C-alpha positions as CSV (number, residue, x, y, z in Angstrom):
1,M,-64.5,19.9,-100.6
2,N,-61.1,20.2,-99.5
3,I,-57.8,21.4,-101.8
4,L,-56.9,17.8,-103.0
5,N,-60.4,16.9,-103.9
6,Q,-60.9,20.0,-105.5
7,I,-57.5,19.4,-107.7
8,I,-58.7,15.7,-108.4
9,E,-61.7,16.7,-109.7
10,H,-60.4,19.2,-112.1
11,K,-57.8,17.2,-113.5
12,R,-60.4,14.8,-114.7
13,K,-62.2,17.2,-115.8
14,E,-59.3,18.5,-118.0
15,V,-58.0,15.3,-119.1
16,A,-60.9,14.3,-120.5
17,E,-60.1,17.5,-122.5
18,Q,-57.3,17.1,-123.3
19,K,-58.1,13.4,-125.1
20,S,-60.8,14.8,-127.2
21,L,-57.7,17.6,-128.2
22,Y,-54.9,15.7,-128.3
23,P,-55.9,11.8,-129.4
24,T,-52.8,9.2,-128.3
25,K,-52.6,8.5,-131.8
26,L,-51.3,12.6,-132.1
27,L,-49.2,12.1,-128.6
28,E,-47.1,9.5,-130.0
29,Q,-46.3,11.0,-132.8
30,S,-43.9,13.4,-130.7
31,I,-40.2,13.1,-131.3
32,Y,-39.5,12.6,-127.7
33,F,-42.1,9.5,-127.9
34,G,-39.8,7.1,-128.9
35,S,-36.1,8.6,-127.4
36,P,-34.5,6.8,-124.5
37,T,-35.1,8.0,-121.2
38,V,-32.7,9.0,-118.7
39,S,-33.0,7.3,-115.1
40,L,-34.1,9.4,-112.1
41,K,-32.9,6.4,-109.4
42,K,-29.3,6.2,-111.0
43,Y,-28.9,9.9,-111.0
44,I,-29.7,10.2,-107.4
45,Q,-27.3,7.7,-106.4
46,R,-24.6,9.5,-108.5
47,S,-21.7,10.0,-106.1
48,D,-20.7,13.0,-108.0
49,K,-24.0,14.5,-107.4
50,S,-25.9,15.9,-104.7
51,G,-29.4,13.9,-104.6
52,I,-31.3,16.8,-104.8
53,I,-34.5,16.9,-107.5
54,A,-34.6,20.9,-108.0
55,E,-38.2,21.8,-108.9
56,I,-39.8,24.5,-111.5
57,K,-43.0,25.6,-109.6
58,R,-44.8,28.8,-110.0
59,K,-47.3,28.8,-107.2
60,S,-49.5,26.4,-105.1
61,P,-52.8,26.0,-103.2
62,S,-50.6,26.4,-99.7
63,R,-48.5,29.5,-100.6
64,G,-50.2,31.1,-103.4
65,M,-48.0,32.7,-106.3
66,I,-44.0,31.8,-105.3
67,N,-42.7,32.7,-108.8
68,N,-44.4,34.2,-111.8
69,S,-41.5,35.4,-113.9
70,V,-38.9,32.3,-113.7
71,S,-37.3,31.4,-116.7
72,V,-37.7,27.6,-117.2
73,E,-34.5,27.5,-119.8
74,R,-32.2,29.5,-117.4
75,T,-33.4,28.1,-114.2
76,S,-33.4,24.3,-115.3
77,I,-29.5,24.8,-116.9
78,G,-28.7,26.7,-113.2
79,Y,-29.9,24.0,-111.4
80,M,-27.9,21.2,-113.3
81,Q,-25.0,23.1,-113.2
82,A,-25.1,23.7,-109.2
83,G,-25.2,20.1,-108.9
84,A,-28.7,18.6,-108.9
85,S,-29.2,15.6,-109.6
86,A,-32.4,15.9,-111.6
87,L,-35.6,18.3,-112.2
88,S,-39.1,18.3,-111.3
89,V,-40.9,20.3,-113.5
90,L,-45.2,21.3,-112.5
91,T,-47.3,20.7,-115.0
92,D,-50.6,21.4,-113.5
93,R,-51.8,24.8,-115.0
94,E,-54.8,25.3,-112.6
95,F,-53.3,25.2,-109.2
96,F,-49.4,25.4,-110.2
97,G,-49.0,27.6,-112.9
98,G,-47.1,25.0,-114.9
99,S,-47.5,23.9,-118.3
100,N,-46.4,20.7,-120.6
101,D,-44.8,23.3,-122.4
102,D,-42.6,24.1,-119.1
103,L,-41.3,20.2,-119.1
104,T,-40.6,20.2,-122.8
105,I,-38.4,23.5,-122.3
106,A,-36.6,21.7,-119.9
107,R,-36.1,19.0,-121.9
108,K,-34.7,20.7,-125.0
109,F,-31.7,22.3,-122.7
110,N,-31.0,19.6,-120.3
111,F,-29.2,16.0,-120.4
112,C,-30.6,14.9,-117.4
113,P,-33.6,13.3,-115.6
114,I,-36.7,15.0,-115.6
115,L,-39.8,14.4,-113.4
116,R,-43.3,15.0,-114.7
117,K,-44.6,16.0,-111.0
118,D,-48.5,16.2,-112.0
119,F,-51.7,14.2,-110.4
120,T,-51.8,11.2,-112.6
121,V,-55.8,10.1,-112.6
122,D,-55.4,7.9,-115.9
123,E,-53.3,6.2,-118.1
124,Y,-53.5,9.3,-121.0
125,Q,-50.9,11.2,-118.7
126,I,-48.6,8.5,-118.8
127,I,-48.5,8.7,-122.9
128,E,-48.6,12.6,-122.5
129,A,-45.8,12.5,-119.9
130,K,-43.7,10.1,-121.8
131,S,-44.8,12.6,-125.1
132,I,-43.5,15.7,-123.8
133,G,-40.0,14.8,-122.8
134,A,-40.1,13.0,-119.3
135,D,-37.9,10.6,-118.0
136,A,-40.4,9.5,-114.7
137,I,-43.6,10.3,-113.3
138,L,-45.2,10.8,-109.9
139,L,-48.3,8.6,-108.3
140,I,-49.8,10.0,-105.3
141,A,-51.1,7.2,-102.7
142,A,-53.4,9.6,-101.4
143,V,-55.5,9.6,-104.4
144,L,-55.3,6.6,-106.3
145,S,-56.3,2.8,-105.5
146,P,-53.4,0.0,-105.2
147,F,-54.7,-1.5,-108.2
148,E,-54.2,2.1,-109.9
149,I,-50.9,2.1,-108.5
150,R,-49.6,-1.0,-110.0
151,Q,-51.4,-0.4,-113.0
152,F,-50.4,3.1,-114.0
153,A,-46.7,1.7,-112.8
154,I,-46.6,-1.4,-114.8
155,Q,-47.9,0.9,-118.1
156,A,-44.8,3.5,-117.3
157,K,-42.1,1.1,-117.3
158,Q,-43.5,-0.5,-120.7
159,M,-42.7,2.8,-122.0
160,G,-39.5,3.3,-120.3
161,L,-40.7,5.8,-117.7
162,E,-39.6,5.3,-114.0
163,V,-42.3,5.8,-110.8
164,L,-41.8,7.9,-107.6
165,L,-44.6,6.6,-105.2
166,E,-45.6,9.4,-102.9
167,V,-46.8,8.8,-99.5
168,H,-47.4,10.4,-96.5
169,S,-48.5,7.6,-94.1
170,L,-47.5,4.2,-92.9
171,E,-51.1,3.0,-94.1
172,E,-50.6,4.7,-97.7
173,L,-47.1,2.5,-98.1
174,K,-48.4,-0.8,-96.7
175,C,-51.4,-0.6,-99.1
176,S,-49.7,0.9,-102.3
177,I,-45.9,-0.7,-102.2
178,T,-45.6,-2.7,-105.3
179,D,-42.0,-4.2,-107.4
180,E,-43.2,-2.2,-110.4
181,I,-42.3,0.8,-108.3
182,D,-38.9,2.7,-108.5
183,L,-38.7,5.2,-106.1
184,I,-40.8,6.0,-102.8
185,G,-41.1,9.5,-102.0
186,V,-42.4,10.5,-98.5
187,N,-43.7,13.7,-98.7
188,N,-43.5,15.6,-95.2
189,R,-46.6,18.2,-96.2
190,D,-49.9,16.5,-95.8
191,L,-52.0,17.3,-98.3
192,Q,-55.2,17.4,-96.8
193,S,-54.1,20.2,-94.1
194,F,-50.8,21.4,-95.7
195,N,-48.8,20.9,-92.1
196,V,-44.9,20.4,-92.6
197,S,-43.0,18.2,-90.9
198,L,-39.9,15.9,-91.4
199,D,-40.6,13.9,-89.0
200,V,-42.8,12.0,-91.5
201,S,-39.7,10.8,-93.3
202,R,-38.1,10.0,-90.1
203,D,-40.6,8.0,-88.9
204,L,-41.2,5.9,-92.4
205,A,-37.8,5.4,-93.4
206,T,-37.8,1.8,-91.8
207,H,-40.7,0.6,-93.2
208,I,-39.3,1.5,-97.1
209,P,-37.3,-1.8,-98.3
210,N,-34.1,-1.1,-99.3
211,S,-34.7,-2.3,-102.6
212,F,-36.3,1.2,-103.4
213,V,-34.6,4.9,-103.2
214,K,-36.0,6.7,-100.8
215,V,-37.0,10.4,-101.3
216,S,-37.7,12.8,-99.1
217,E,-39.7,15.6,-100.4
218,S,-41.3,19.1,-99.2
219,G,-40.1,20.9,-96.2
220,I,-36.1,21.0,-96.3
221,E,-35.2,24.1,-95.5
222,S,-31.2,23.6,-94.9
223,P,-28.5,21.9,-95.7
224,E,-28.5,20.4,-92.2
225,A,-31.8,18.6,-92.9
226,I,-30.3,16.4,-95.7
227,V,-27.2,15.6,-94.0
228,E,-29.7,14.5,-91.1
229,L,-32.1,12.8,-93.3
230,K,-29.1,10.8,-95.3
231,K,-29.0,9.2,-91.8
232,F,-32.3,7.5,-92.0
233,G,-31.3,6.0,-95.8
234,Y,-32.7,9.1,-98.1
235,E,-30.9,9.5,-101.0
236,G,-33.0,11.9,-102.9
237,F,-34.3,14.8,-102.0
238,L,-37.2,17.2,-103.6
239,M,-37.1,20.6,-103.3
240,G,-38.6,23.3,-105.0
241,Q,-40.1,26.2,-102.9
242,N,-36.9,26.9,-100.9
243,F,-35.4,27.8,-104.1
244,M,-38.2,29.5,-106.2
245,Q,-38.7,31.8,-103.5
246,H,-35.7,33.7,-104.7
247,N,-35.8,36.0,-108.2
248,R,-32.9,33.3,-109.0
249,P,-33.8,30.0,-107.6
250,E,-30.7,28.7,-109.5
251,E,-28.6,31.2,-107.8
252,A,-30.3,29.8,-104.4
253,A,-29.6,26.2,-105.5
254,K,-26.4,26.8,-106.2
255,E,-25.5,28.2,-102.8
256,F,-27.6,25.3,-101.0
257,V,-25.6,23.1,-102.7
258,R,-22.2,24.8,-102.2
259,Q,-23.3,24.8,-98.0
260,L,-23.9,21.1,-98.3
261,K,-20.9,20.0,-99.9
262,R,-19.0,22.0,-97.0
263,L,-21.1,20.6,-94.1
264,E,-20.4,16.9,-95.8
265,D,-16.7,17.7,-96.0
266,V,-16.4,19.0,-92.8
267,R,-18.1,16.1,-91.2
268,S,-16.5,13.2,-93.1
């Protein structure tokens, strides 16, 4: 069994347990459940922002522990002050060291779009995402059927949540694309082998309709990479490991955005 299958198998068990502990009626009593959401799509397209979706991620199956001592409060605030367009918060505990509390803390201290980064396999998780303060959810084509993607997206939109669909291949893109999606993220990391290449984003760019905001995910190591990807129509750039491997991720983000702005000024 590969790691992706292990994650999904564990996630289904975890969700079943969560359902028994926190019924949907309880989730709907959250102060965030009835609150308006902030548009991830619009913030990414804002000219005064960098397009970067800055991620809080403690560990990953491919790298192991990355940053176990991160302060969600300090880092999330720092990311936004650095010029990030939005936040992404890993809420998977078993494989990524995150929690729902991480997202709620980020929500408490920031008025900006927050993407709940997790492996959505059940409609319950969409209700849960809204209850903890998320503005958008992630749907991964590699683990969902086209029917599930559309149904989950419809439910999310009914609750005011935006949807980022993640694909890694042309086949996944063609099978999974639906009008209910807001953003399409191209994961440069193969979830089976963990191999990373920005060529994945370059190759798929022309196949993504212009009605969707294009987001490139993983493997973005330099401001030059973002400048290059923008030529292919990408407006959003999901970055986590590049920042999280530093003791002060928010400072790394600040310097990265500073270099990006300088590079874009020179080339404009």
